[in-house]
A tleap script that builds the chain and sets N, CA, C and O, in Angstrom:
source leaprc.protein.ff14SB
mol = sequence {
  NMET SER ASN ALA SER GLY GLN PHE ASP ASN
  LYS SER TRP ASP GLU LYS PRO LEU THR PRO
  GLU GLY VAL SER PRO LYS LEU HIE ARG ALA
  GLU VAL GLY ASN ALA TYR ARG GLY ASP MET
  GLU THR GLU VAL SER THR VAL GLU TYR LEU
  LEU VAL TYR PRO GLU GLN GLU GLY ALA PRO
  VAL THR PHE LEU GLY VAL GLU HIE ILE THR
  THR THR LEU GLY GLY ARG SER GLY SER PHE
  VAL LEU ARG HIE GLU GLY THR PHE ALA GLY
  GLY THR VAL LYS ALA ASP LEU THR VAL VAL
  ALA GLY SER GLY SER GLY GLU LEU ALA GLY
  LEU THR GLY THR GLY ARG PHE GLU MET HIE
  MET GLY ARG PRO ALA GLU TRP SER LEU ASP
  TYR ASP CVAL
}
set mol.1.N position { -26.279 -9.809 2.184 }
set mol.1.CA position { -25.523 -8.622 2.578 }
set mol.1.C position { -26.510 -7.599 3.123 }
set mol.1.O position { -27.558 -7.357 2.525 }
set mol.2.N position { -26.172 -7.003 4.255 }
set mol.2.CA position { -26.981 -5.954 4.881 }
set mol.2.C position { -26.259 -4.624 4.748 }
set mol.2.O position { -25.054 -4.576 4.501 }
set mol.3.N position { -27.017 -3.541 4.917 }
set mol.3.CA position { -26.428 -2.204 4.851 }
set mol.3.C position { -26.738 -1.458 6.137 }
set mol.3.O position { -27.855 -1.515 6.652 }
set mol.4.N position { -25.739 -0.762 6.644 }
set mol.4.CA position { -25.902 0.120 7.800 }
set mol.4.C position { -25.373 1.493 7.413 }
set mol.4.O position { -24.461 1.604 6.594 }
set mol.5.N position { -25.945 2.534 8.001 }
set mol.5.CA position { -25.470 3.890 7.703 }
set mol.5.C position { -25.787 4.808 8.861 }
set mol.5.O position { -26.533 4.448 9.772 }
set mol.6.N position { -25.218 5.983 8.820 }
set mol.6.CA position { -25.458 6.975 9.858 }
set mol.6.C position { -24.413 8.067 9.815 }
set mol.6.O position { -23.874 8.389 8.756 }
set mol.7.N position { -24.133 8.632 10.974 }
set mol.7.CA position { -23.161 9.718 11.102 }
set mol.7.C position { -22.222 9.418 12.256 }
set mol.7.O position { -22.532 8.612 13.133 }
set mol.8.N position { -21.064 10.081 12.245 }
set mol.8.CA position { -20.212 10.077 13.429 }
set mol.8.C position { -19.549 11.428 13.575 }
set mol.8.O position { -19.367 12.165 12.605 }
set mol.9.N position { -19.188 11.740 14.828 }
set mol.9.CA position { -18.464 12.960 15.171 }
set mol.9.C position { -17.148 12.569 15.807 }
set mol.9.O position { -17.072 11.579 16.535 }
set mol.10.N position { -16.091 13.357 15.529 }
set mol.10.CA position { -14.831 13.195 16.250 }
set mol.10.C position { -15.025 13.760 17.643 }
set mol.10.O position { -15.397 14.924 17.792 }
set mol.11.N position { -14.778 12.952 18.666 }
set mol.11.CA position { -14.895 13.397 20.054 }
set mol.11.C position { -13.533 13.771 20.634 }
set mol.11.O position { -13.445 14.527 21.601 }
set mol.12.N position { -12.477 13.236 20.033 }
set mol.12.CA position { -11.123 13.597 20.470 }
set mol.12.C position { -10.180 13.438 19.286 }
set mol.12.O position { -10.414 12.622 18.394 }
set mol.13.N position { -9.104 14.234 19.289 }
set mol.13.CA position { -8.085 14.176 18.236 }
set mol.13.C position { -6.768 14.618 18.854 }
set mol.13.O position { -6.608 15.781 19.226 }
set mol.14.N position { -5.821 13.681 18.963 }
set mol.14.CA position { -4.505 13.975 19.519 }
set mol.14.C position { -3.466 13.583 18.475 }
set mol.14.O position { -3.171 12.400 18.301 }
set mol.15.N position { -2.916 14.570 17.786 }
set mol.15.CA position { -1.990 14.332 16.670 }
set mol.15.C position { -0.588 14.807 17.029 }
set mol.15.O position { -0.394 15.886 17.588 }
set mol.16.N position { 0.388 13.958 16.685 }
set mol.16.CA position { 1.790 14.278 16.973 }
set mol.16.C position { 2.652 13.921 15.772 }
set mol.16.O position { 2.377 12.936 15.086 }
set mol.17.N position { 3.703 14.714 15.505 }
set mol.17.CA position { 4.605 14.389 14.396 }
set mol.17.C position { 5.476 13.177 14.715 }
set mol.17.O position { 5.876 12.970 15.861 }
set mol.18.N position { 5.761 12.385 13.690 }
set mol.18.CA position { 6.687 11.261 13.821 }
set mol.18.C position { 8.029 11.568 13.166 }
set mol.18.O position { 9.050 10.998 13.551 }
set mol.19.N position { 8.036 12.464 12.182 }
set mol.19.CA position { 9.281 12.851 11.513 }
set mol.19.C position { 9.833 14.106 12.173 }
set mol.19.O position { 9.062 14.923 12.677 }
set mol.20.N position { 11.155 14.276 12.179 }
set mol.20.CA position { 11.739 15.494 12.755 }
set mol.20.C position { 11.275 16.739 11.998 }
set mol.20.O position { 10.945 16.675 10.814 }
set mol.21.N position { 11.258 17.855 12.695 }
set mol.21.CA position { 10.871 19.122 12.072 }
set mol.21.C position { 11.785 19.407 10.884 }
set mol.21.O position { 12.999 19.221 10.967 }
set mol.22.N position { 11.197 19.857 9.785 }
set mol.22.CA position { 11.955 20.184 8.587 }
set mol.22.C position { 12.098 19.033 7.612 }
set mol.22.O position { 12.538 19.235 6.480 }
set mol.23.N position { 11.734 17.823 8.030 }
set mol.23.CA position { 11.795 16.659 7.147 }
set mol.23.C position { 10.481 16.571 6.385 }
set mol.23.O position { 9.404 16.717 6.964 }
set mol.24.N position { 10.579 16.329 5.076 }
set mol.24.CA position { 9.383 16.247 4.255 }
set mol.24.C position { 9.426 14.966 3.435 }
set mol.24.O position { 10.507 14.565 3.003 }
set mol.25.N position { 8.305 14.315 3.206 }
set mol.25.CA position { 6.975 14.685 3.685 }
set mol.25.C position { 6.845 14.424 5.185 }
set mol.25.O position { 7.561 13.606 5.761 }
set mol.26.N position { 5.918 15.139 5.785 }
set mol.26.CA position { 5.677 14.980 7.222 }
set mol.26.C position { 4.833 13.731 7.453 }
set mol.26.O position { 3.868 13.476 6.731 }
set mol.27.N position { 5.206 12.963 8.460 }
set mol.27.CA position { 4.445 11.795 8.877 }
set mol.27.C position { 3.978 12.052 10.309 }
set mol.27.O position { 4.787 12.334 11.193 }
set mol.28.N position { 2.662 11.952 10.530 }
set mol.28.CA position { 2.077 12.180 11.849 }
set mol.28.C position { 1.299 10.952 12.284 }
set mol.28.O position { 0.897 10.126 11.464 }
set mol.29.N position { 1.096 10.849 13.588 }
set mol.29.CA position { 0.260 9.818 14.190 }
set mol.29.C position { -0.839 10.528 14.964 }
set mol.29.O position { -0.581 11.501 15.671 }
set mol.30.N position { -2.067 10.038 14.829 }
set mol.30.CA position { -3.188 10.648 15.550 }
set mol.30.C position { -3.980 9.575 16.281 }
set mol.30.O position { -4.286 8.522 15.722 }
set mol.31.N position { -4.308 9.855 17.534 }
set mol.31.CA position { -5.223 9.032 18.319 }
set mol.31.C position { -6.560 9.756 18.325 }
set mol.31.O position { -6.644 10.914 18.734 }
set mol.32.N position { -7.611 9.069 17.867 }
set mol.32.CA position { -8.895 9.710 17.634 }
set mol.32.C position { -10.007 8.902 18.296 }
set mol.32.O position { -9.939 7.675 18.369 }
set mol.33.N position { -11.018 9.594 18.771 }
set mol.33.CA position { -12.227 8.947 19.284 }
set mol.33.C position { -13.427 9.418 18.485 }
set mol.33.O position { -13.623 10.620 18.309 }
set mol.34.N position { -14.241 8.476 17.996 }
set mol.34.CA position { -15.439 8.800 17.225 }
set mol.34.C position { -16.680 8.304 17.959 }
set mol.34.O position { -16.649 7.250 18.594 }
set mol.35.N position { -17.765 9.058 17.873 }
set mol.35.CA position { -19.057 8.632 18.412 }
set mol.35.C position { -20.008 8.427 17.233 }
set mol.35.O position { -20.312 9.366 16.496 }
set mol.36.N position { -20.473 7.184 17.064 }
set mol.36.CA position { -21.352 6.814 15.945 }
set mol.36.C position { -22.817 6.930 16.331 }
set mol.36.O position { -23.201 6.688 17.475 }
set mol.37.N position { -23.638 7.312 15.329 }
set mol.37.CA position { -25.094 7.345 15.442 }
set mol.37.C position { -25.679 6.696 14.196 }
set mol.37.O position { -25.028 6.614 13.154 }
set mol.38.N position { -26.898 6.245 14.321 }
set mol.38.CA position { -27.580 5.640 13.178 }
set mol.38.C position { -27.759 4.156 13.402 }
set mol.38.O position { -28.175 3.735 14.481 }
set mol.39.N position { -27.449 3.355 12.390 }
set mol.39.CA position { -27.608 1.908 12.485 }
set mol.39.C position { -26.547 1.255 13.364 }
set mol.39.O position { -26.607 0.053 13.621 }
set mol.40.N position { -25.585 2.033 13.822 }
set mol.40.CA position { -24.543 1.570 14.731 }
set mol.40.C position { -24.314 2.691 15.734 }
set mol.40.O position { -23.971 3.809 15.351 }
set mol.41.N position { -24.502 2.396 17.016 }
set mol.41.CA position { -24.359 3.408 18.068 }
set mol.41.C position { -23.153 3.075 18.930 }
set mol.41.O position { -22.973 1.926 19.332 }
set mol.42.N position { -22.318 4.084 19.218 }
set mol.42.CA position { -21.187 3.893 20.124 }
set mol.42.C position { -21.081 5.092 21.046 }
set mol.42.O position { -21.515 6.196 20.715 }
set mol.43.N position { -20.497 4.852 22.208 }
set mol.43.CA position { -20.094 5.968 23.069 }
set mol.43.C position { -18.914 6.643 22.365 }
set mol.43.O position { -19.040 7.763 21.870 }
set mol.44.N position { -17.774 5.959 22.321 }
set mol.44.CA position { -16.590 6.453 21.623 }
set mol.44.C position { -15.771 5.255 21.162 }
set mol.44.O position { -15.463 4.363 21.952 }
set mol.45.N position { -15.422 5.242 19.876 }
set mol.45.CA position { -14.535 4.218 19.342 }
set mol.45.C position { -13.093 4.702 19.510 }
set mol.45.O position { -12.853 5.840 19.911 }
set mol.46.N position { -12.149 3.834 19.201 }
set mol.46.CA position { -10.733 4.189 19.284 }
set mol.46.C position { -10.100 3.995 17.913 }
set mol.46.O position { -10.154 2.902 17.349 }
set mol.47.N position { -9.492 5.069 17.369 }
set mol.47.CA position { -8.852 5.016 16.052 }
set mol.47.C position { -7.397 5.439 16.182 }
set mol.47.O position { -7.073 6.377 16.910 }
set mol.48.N position { -6.533 4.742 15.475 }
set mol.48.CA position { -5.119 5.122 15.342 }
set mol.48.C position { -4.879 5.415 13.869 }
set mol.48.O position { -5.068 4.543 13.021 }
set mol.49.N position { -4.461 6.647 13.561 }
set mol.49.CA position { -4.186 7.049 12.180 }
set mol.49.C position { -2.703 7.326 11.977 }
set mol.49.O position { -2.027 7.833 12.872 }
set mol.50.N position { -2.204 6.989 10.794 }
set mol.50.CA position { -0.932 7.490 10.282 }
set mol.50.C position { -1.288 8.401 9.132 }
set mol.50.O position { -2.016 8.003 8.223 }
set mol.51.N position { -0.774 9.641 9.162 }
set mol.51.CA position { -1.089 10.641 8.152 }
set mol.51.C position { 0.186 11.088 7.452 }
set mol.51.O position { 1.219 11.284 8.092 }
set mol.52.N position { 0.109 11.248 6.146 }
set mol.52.CA position { 1.233 11.734 5.350 }
set mol.52.C position { 0.849 13.097 4.786 }
set mol.52.O position { -0.099 13.219 4.010 }
set mol.53.N position { 1.610 14.131 5.194 }
set mol.53.CA position { 1.407 15.487 4.700 }
set mol.53.C position { 2.436 15.734 3.597 }
set mol.53.O position { 3.618 15.906 3.892 }
set mol.54.N position { 2.007 15.753 2.331 }
set mol.54.CA position { 2.965 15.894 1.230 }
set mol.54.C position { 3.569 17.292 1.171 }
set mol.54.O position { 2.997 18.260 1.672 }
set mol.55.N position { 4.723 17.368 0.554 }
set mol.55.CA position { 5.414 18.644 0.407 }
set mol.55.C position { 4.705 19.549 -0.602 }
set mol.55.O position { 4.666 20.767 -0.431 }
set mol.56.N position { 4.153 18.951 -1.640 }
set mol.56.CA position { 3.513 19.725 -2.714 }
set mol.56.C position { 2.266 20.440 -2.202 }
set mol.56.O position { 1.359 19.806 -1.665 }
set mol.57.N position { 2.225 21.743 -2.368 }
set mol.57.CA position { 1.092 22.566 -1.947 }
set mol.57.C position { -0.184 22.100 -2.644 }
set mol.57.O position { -0.201 21.924 -3.862 }
set mol.58.N position { -1.243 21.902 -1.876 }
set mol.58.CA position { -2.530 21.514 -2.430 }
set mol.58.C position { -2.712 20.020 -2.634 }
set mol.58.O position { -3.821 19.575 -2.928 }
set mol.59.N position { -1.649 19.232 -2.484 }
set mol.59.CA position { -1.780 17.781 -2.616 }
set mol.59.C position { -2.543 17.247 -1.410 }
set mol.59.O position { -2.421 17.794 -0.314 }
set mol.60.N position { -3.331 16.186 -1.593 }
set mol.60.CA position { -4.116 15.680 -0.470 }
set mol.60.C position { -3.260 15.035 0.611 }
set mol.60.O position { -2.213 14.451 0.330 }
set mol.61.N position { -3.722 15.150 1.842 }
set mol.61.CA position { -3.145 14.406 2.952 }
set mol.61.C position { -3.693 12.979 2.826 }
set mol.61.O position { -4.897 12.781 2.660 }
set mol.62.N position { -2.811 12.006 2.904 }
set mol.62.CA position { -3.209 10.602 2.820 }
set mol.62.C position { -3.134 9.986 4.208 }
set mol.62.O position { -2.229 10.301 4.980 }
set mol.63.N position { -4.089 9.103 4.530 }
set mol.63.CA position { -4.057 8.472 5.848 }
set mol.63.C position { -4.480 7.015 5.791 }
set mol.63.O position { -5.241 6.589 4.922 }
set mol.64.N position { -3.958 6.274 6.750 }
set mol.64.CA position { -4.342 4.886 7.009 }
set mol.64.C position { -4.706 4.799 8.477 }
set mol.64.O position { -4.090 5.463 9.310 }
set mol.65.N position { -5.698 3.988 8.802 }
set mol.65.CA position { -6.071 3.871 10.203 }
set mol.65.C position { -6.710 2.550 10.520 }
set mol.65.O position { -7.177 1.831 9.636 }
set mol.66.N position { -6.724 2.240 11.809 }
set mol.66.CA position { -7.466 1.095 12.328 }
set mol.66.C position { -8.326 1.593 13.482 }
set mol.66.O position { -7.877 2.364 14.329 }
set mol.67.N position { -9.573 1.134 13.493 }
set mol.67.CA position { -10.546 1.615 14.474 }
set mol.67.C position { -11.206 0.441 15.173 }
set mol.67.O position { -11.760 -0.446 14.524 }
set mol.68.N position { -11.145 0.435 16.486 }
set mol.68.CA position { -11.827 -0.588 17.290 }
set mol.68.C position { -13.186 -0.039 17.699 }
set mol.68.O position { -13.280 1.028 18.307 }
set mol.69.N position { -14.249 -0.786 17.355 }
set mol.69.CA position { -15.614 -0.341 17.620 }
set mol.69.C position { -16.342 -1.407 18.442 }
set mol.69.O position { -16.366 -2.578 18.063 }
set mol.70.N position { -16.927 -1.003 19.554 }
set mol.70.CA position { -17.810 -1.863 20.332 }
set mol.70.C position { -19.210 -1.308 20.152 }
set mol.70.O position { -19.454 -0.138 20.446 }
set mol.71.N position { -20.155 -2.148 19.663 }
set mol.71.CA position { -21.449 -1.627 19.253 }
set mol.71.C position { -22.484 -2.731 19.135 }
set mol.71.O position { -22.207 -3.896 19.420 }
set mol.72.N position { -23.671 -2.350 18.713 }
set mol.72.CA position { -24.701 -3.275 18.254 }
set mol.72.C position { -24.940 -2.948 16.786 }
set mol.72.O position { -25.179 -1.796 16.424 }
set mol.73.N position { -24.873 -3.970 15.955 }
set mol.73.CA position { -25.029 -3.819 14.509 }
set mol.73.C position { -25.991 -4.895 14.032 }
set mol.73.O position { -25.738 -6.084 14.225 }
set mol.74.N position { -27.097 -4.484 13.408 }
set mol.74.CA position { -28.077 -5.451 12.941 }
set mol.74.C position { -28.645 -6.309 14.059 }
set mol.74.O position { -28.965 -7.479 13.847 }
set mol.75.N position { -28.774 -5.727 15.261 }
set mol.75.CA position { -29.325 -6.445 16.399 }
set mol.75.C position { -28.331 -7.362 17.100 }
set mol.75.O position { -28.700 -8.082 18.028 }
set mol.76.N position { -27.053 -7.342 16.660 }
set mol.76.CA position { -26.011 -8.187 17.266 }
set mol.76.C position { -25.005 -7.302 17.994 }
set mol.76.O position { -24.576 -6.272 17.473 }
set mol.77.N position { -24.634 -7.717 19.204 }
set mol.77.CA position { -23.676 -6.957 20.007 }
set mol.77.C position { -22.293 -7.579 19.909 }
set mol.77.O position { -22.146 -8.799 19.828 }
set mol.78.N position { -21.295 -6.728 19.918 }
set mol.78.CA position { -19.914 -7.199 19.899 }
set mol.78.C position { -18.978 -6.085 19.513 }
set mol.78.O position { -19.300 -4.904 19.644 }
set mol.79.N position { -17.810 -6.476 19.035 }
set mol.79.CA position { -16.835 -5.474 18.594 }
set mol.79.C position { -16.143 -5.982 17.338 }
set mol.79.O position { -16.195 -7.168 17.014 }
set mol.80.N position { -15.491 -5.053 16.638 }
set mol.80.CA position { -14.741 -5.382 15.435 }
set mol.80.C position { -13.781 -4.242 15.134 }
set mol.80.O position { -13.824 -3.188 15.768 }
set mol.81.N position { -12.914 -4.475 14.151 }
set mol.81.CA position { -11.937 -3.468 13.747 }
set mol.81.C position { -12.181 -3.099 12.291 }
set mol.81.O position { -12.350 -3.968 11.436 }
set mol.82.N position { -12.196 -1.789 12.019 }
set mol.82.CA position { -12.304 -1.264 10.658 }
set mol.82.C position { -10.954 -0.719 10.221 }
set mol.82.O position { -10.288 -0.017 10.981 }
set mol.83.N position { -10.551 -1.042 8.997 }
set mol.83.CA position { -9.368 -0.423 8.389 }
set mol.83.C position { -9.855 0.770 7.577 }
set mol.83.O position { -10.811 0.654 6.810 }
set mol.84.N position { -9.192 1.927 7.745 }
set mol.84.CA position { -9.508 3.147 7.000 }
set mol.84.C position { -8.378 3.417 6.004 }
set mol.84.O position { -7.204 3.252 6.337 }
set mol.85.N position { -8.721 3.824 4.808 }
set mol.85.CA position { -7.741 4.282 3.824 }
set mol.85.C position { -8.362 5.467 3.110 }
set mol.85.O position { -9.367 5.326 2.414 }
set mol.86.N position { -7.749 6.657 3.286 }
set mol.86.CA position { -8.411 7.823 2.746 }
set mol.86.C position { -7.525 9.018 2.494 }
set mol.86.O position { -6.299 8.953 2.590 }
set mol.87.N position { -8.200 10.132 2.161 }
set mol.87.CA position { -7.526 11.393 1.861 }
set mol.87.C position { -8.300 12.553 2.486 }
set mol.87.O position { -9.495 12.465 2.769 }
set mol.88.N position { -7.560 13.640 2.686 }
set mol.88.CA position { -8.130 14.907 3.142 }
set mol.88.C position { -7.648 15.979 2.185 }
set mol.88.O position { -6.445 16.194 2.043 }
set mol.89.N position { -8.585 16.657 1.527 }
set mol.89.CA position { -8.234 17.735 0.591 }
set mol.89.C position { -9.414 18.693 0.484 }
set mol.89.O position { -10.572 18.274 0.470 }
set mol.90.N position { -9.105 19.972 0.411 }
set mol.90.CA position { -10.136 20.973 0.190 }
set mol.90.C position { -11.249 20.966 1.224 }
set mol.90.O position { -12.392 21.276 0.892 }
set mol.91.N position { -10.946 20.623 2.465 }
set mol.91.CA position { -11.946 20.631 3.524 }
set mol.91.C position { -12.821 19.388 3.574 }
set mol.91.O position { -13.775 19.335 4.349 }
set mol.92.N position { -12.504 18.379 2.750 }
set mol.92.CA position { -13.295 17.151 2.723 }
set mol.92.C position { -12.410 15.944 3.013 }
set mol.92.O position { -11.325 15.796 2.451 }
set mol.93.N position { -12.898 15.092 3.900 }
set mol.93.CA position { -12.224 13.839 4.221 }
set mol.93.C position { -13.052 12.716 3.618 }
set mol.93.O position { -14.266 12.661 3.814 }
set mol.94.N position { -12.395 11.814 2.879 }
set mol.94.CA position { -13.061 10.650 2.299 }
set mol.94.C position { -12.227 9.424 2.616 }
set mol.94.O position { -10.999 9.465 2.543 }
set mol.95.N position { -12.901 8.321 2.973 }
set mol.95.CA position { -12.164 7.091 3.273 }
set mol.95.C position { -12.974 5.870 2.878 }
set mol.95.O position { -14.201 5.850 2.978 }
set mol.96.N position { -12.254 4.852 2.426 }
set mol.96.CA position { -12.822 3.526 2.227 }
set mol.96.C position { -12.594 2.750 3.512 }
set mol.96.O position { -11.555 2.893 4.157 }
set mol.97.N position { -13.569 1.928 3.882 }
set mol.97.CA position { -13.530 1.155 5.120 }
set mol.97.C position { -13.616 -0.332 4.800 }
set mol.97.O position { -14.354 -0.738 3.903 }
set mol.98.N position { -12.861 -1.138 5.537 }
set mol.98.CA position { -12.913 -2.590 5.393 }
set mol.98.C position { -12.894 -3.214 6.782 }
set mol.98.O position { -12.055 -2.866 7.613 }
set mol.99.N position { -13.816 -4.132 7.031 }
set mol.99.CA position { -13.781 -4.881 8.291 }
set mol.99.C position { -12.558 -5.795 8.235 }
set mol.99.O position { -12.400 -6.561 7.285 }
set mol.100.N position { -11.698 -5.718 9.241 }
set mol.100.CA position { -10.497 -6.551 9.297 }
set mol.100.C position { -10.922 -8.000 9.536 }
set mol.100.O position { -11.635 -8.300 10.494 }
set mol.101.N position { -10.473 -8.893 8.648 }
set mol.101.CA position { -10.840 -10.308 8.725 }
set mol.101.C position { -10.496 -10.883 10.094 }
set mol.101.O position { -9.386 -10.702 10.594 }
set mol.102.N position { -11.453 -11.574 10.688 }
set mol.102.CA position { -11.234 -12.224 11.964 }
set mol.102.C position { -11.325 -11.321 13.176 }
set mol.102.O position { -11.088 -11.776 14.295 }
set mol.103.N position { -11.665 -10.039 12.984 }
set mol.103.CA position { -11.667 -9.106 14.112 }
set mol.103.C position { -12.987 -9.066 14.872 }
set mol.103.O position { -13.037 -8.519 15.974 }
set mol.104.N position { -14.055 -9.627 14.316 }
set mol.104.CA position { -15.344 -9.593 14.985 }
set mol.104.C position { -15.363 -10.455 16.226 }
set mol.104.O position { -14.783 -11.540 16.241 }
set mol.105.N position { -16.031 -9.978 17.279 }
set mol.105.CA position { -16.151 -10.751 18.517 }
set mol.105.C position { -17.587 -10.688 19.014 }
set mol.105.O position { -18.395 -9.896 18.528 }
set mol.106.N position { -17.892 -11.541 19.996 }
set mol.106.CA position { -19.251 -11.604 20.506 }
set mol.106.C position { -20.184 -12.064 19.400 }
set mol.106.O position { -19.850 -12.964 18.629 }
set mol.107.N position { -21.352 -11.445 19.325 }
set mol.107.CA position { -22.319 -11.796 18.278 }
set mol.107.C position { -21.916 -11.285 16.900 }
set mol.107.O position { -22.590 -11.574 15.912 }
set mol.108.N position { -20.823 -10.528 16.825 }
set mol.108.CA position { -20.305 -10.042 15.542 }
set mol.108.C position { -19.124 -10.888 15.047 }
set mol.108.O position { -18.451 -10.504 14.091 }
set mol.109.N position { -18.870 -12.031 15.689 }
set mol.109.CA position { -17.822 -12.936 15.213 }
set mol.109.C position { -18.147 -13.343 13.777 }
set mol.109.O position { -19.291 -13.670 13.462 }
set mol.110.N position { -17.144 -13.322 12.917 }
set mol.110.CA position { -17.334 -13.668 11.511 }
set mol.110.C position { -17.760 -12.501 10.636 }
set mol.110.O position { -17.984 -12.677 9.438 }
set mol.111.N position { -17.877 -11.302 11.218 }
set mol.111.CA position { -18.293 -10.122 10.462 }
set mol.111.C position { -17.342 -9.848 9.304 }
set mol.111.O position { -16.123 -9.886 9.471 }
set mol.112.N position { -17.900 -9.573 8.135 }
set mol.112.CA position { -17.147 -9.111 6.966 }
set mol.112.C position { -17.877 -7.900 6.412 }
set mol.112.O position { -19.074 -7.731 6.644 }
set mol.113.N position { -17.158 -7.056 5.680 }
set mol.113.CA position { -17.843 -5.933 5.061 }
set mol.113.C position { -16.919 -4.837 4.586 }
set mol.113.O position { -15.737 -4.792 4.927 }
set mol.114.N position { -17.496 -3.951 3.784 }
set mol.114.CA position { -16.792 -2.775 3.277 }
set mol.114.C position { -17.736 -1.588 3.307 }
set mol.114.O position { -18.958 -1.737 3.287 }
set mol.115.N position { -17.141 -0.412 3.354 }
set mol.115.CA position { -17.955 0.793 3.380 }
set mol.115.C position { -17.120 2.011 3.072 }
set mol.115.O position { -16.035 1.931 2.496 }
set mol.116.N position { -17.665 3.144 3.477 }
set mol.116.CA position { -16.952 4.407 3.254 }
set mol.116.C position { -17.506 5.458 4.197 }
set mol.116.O position { -18.571 5.295 4.792 }
set mol.117.N position { -16.739 6.559 4.318 }
set mol.117.CA position { -17.282 7.732 4.982 }
set mol.117.C position { -16.796 8.973 4.264 }
set mol.117.O position { -15.770 8.970 3.584 }
set mol.118.N position { -17.573 10.040 4.440 }
set mol.118.CA position { -17.207 11.341 3.904 }
set mol.118.C position { -17.569 12.390 4.935 }
set mol.118.O position { -18.657 12.368 5.509 }
set mol.119.N position { -16.637 13.315 5.164 }
set mol.119.CA position { -16.847 14.376 6.147 }
set mol.119.C position { -16.431 15.704 5.532 }
set mol.119.O position { -15.338 15.835 4.980 }
set mol.120.N position { -17.312 16.679 5.634 }
set mol.120.CA position { -16.990 18.043 5.245 }
set mol.120.C position { -16.733 18.794 6.547 }
set mol.120.O position { -17.554 18.762 7.463 }
set mol.121.N position { -15.594 19.464 6.622 }
set mol.121.CA position { -15.157 20.083 7.876 }
set mol.121.C position { -16.284 20.893 8.511 }
set mol.121.O position { -16.984 21.657 7.845 }
set mol.122.N position { -16.434 20.700 9.824 }
set mol.122.CA position { -17.449 21.402 10.586 }
set mol.122.C position { -18.782 20.680 10.638 }
set mol.122.O position { -19.712 21.140 11.301 }
set mol.123.N position { -18.887 19.525 9.929 }
set mol.123.CA position { -20.135 18.754 9.943 }
set mol.123.C position { -19.828 17.308 10.314 }
set mol.123.O position { -18.692 16.861 10.158 }
set mol.124.N position { -20.822 16.570 10.802 }
set mol.124.CA position { -20.590 15.156 11.103 }
set mol.124.C position { -20.259 14.372 9.827 }
set mol.124.O position { -20.655 14.760 8.728 }
set mol.125.N position { -19.543 13.288 9.988 }
set mol.125.CA position { -19.239 12.395 8.874 }
set mol.125.C position { -20.464 11.541 8.567 }
set mol.125.O position { -21.190 11.131 9.473 }
set mol.126.N position { -20.685 11.281 7.291 }
set mol.126.CA position { -21.721 10.354 6.837 }
set mol.126.C position { -21.020 9.039 6.523 }
set mol.126.O position { -20.076 9.023 5.733 }
set mol.127.N position { -21.463 7.928 7.129 }
set mol.127.CA position { -20.825 6.644 6.903 }
set mol.127.C position { -21.831 5.617 6.410 }
set mol.127.O position { -23.033 5.737 6.648 }
set mol.128.N position { -21.313 4.594 5.712 }
set mol.128.CA position { -22.141 3.462 5.314 }
set mol.128.C position { -21.264 2.210 5.335 }
set mol.128.O position { -20.052 2.274 5.126 }
set mol.129.N position { -21.908 1.072 5.591 }
set mol.129.CA position { -21.195 -0.199 5.669 }
set mol.129.C position { -22.093 -1.294 5.123 }
set mol.129.O position { -23.199 -1.501 5.622 }
set mol.130.N position { -21.617 -2.002 4.089 }
set mol.130.CA position { -22.282 -3.211 3.585 }
set mol.130.C position { -21.608 -4.367 4.299 }
set mol.130.O position { -20.385 -4.499 4.242 }
set mol.131.N position { -22.394 -5.220 4.982 }
set mol.131.CA position { -21.774 -6.228 5.846 }
set mol.131.C position { -22.567 -7.527 5.834 }
set mol.131.O position { -23.723 -7.579 5.414 }
set mol.132.N position { -21.903 -8.569 6.309 }
set mol.132.CA position { -22.501 -9.876 6.491 }
set mol.132.C position { -21.901 -10.491 7.753 }
set mol.132.O position { -20.720 -10.296 8.039 }
set mol.133.N position { -22.713 -11.232 8.508 }
set mol.133.CA position { -22.206 -11.905 9.716 }
set mol.133.C position { -22.398 -13.406 9.528 }
set mol.133.O position { -22.048 -14.188 10.412 }
savepdb mol mol.pdb
quit
């Protein structure tokens, strides 16, 4: 098992409601672009998020996402998909990451792994990924 880590910044965020106004909890969809630095470099990845905004004041926003990344990882070039499962509360975003089985292509075919990221609003996200190819 190898480890990769670094930072990423949101380069784009386009969020739209899926539930009618006044319906709770609110369900939104967001199209996001991230730029990775560190052990994995990207121009911009593509992420699709579903976000649940709970009715209860102060409760965390919960999200699920899938992210397509084209990169070089551990000296191998290719692409893969990461599943995100996380929360946003108190200005901090935290998510667990899982490489989607069978999603690796090119020299990253067969990629498996898990990781996480944490972002404090206004700063880049810190990410890590334990992986095997």
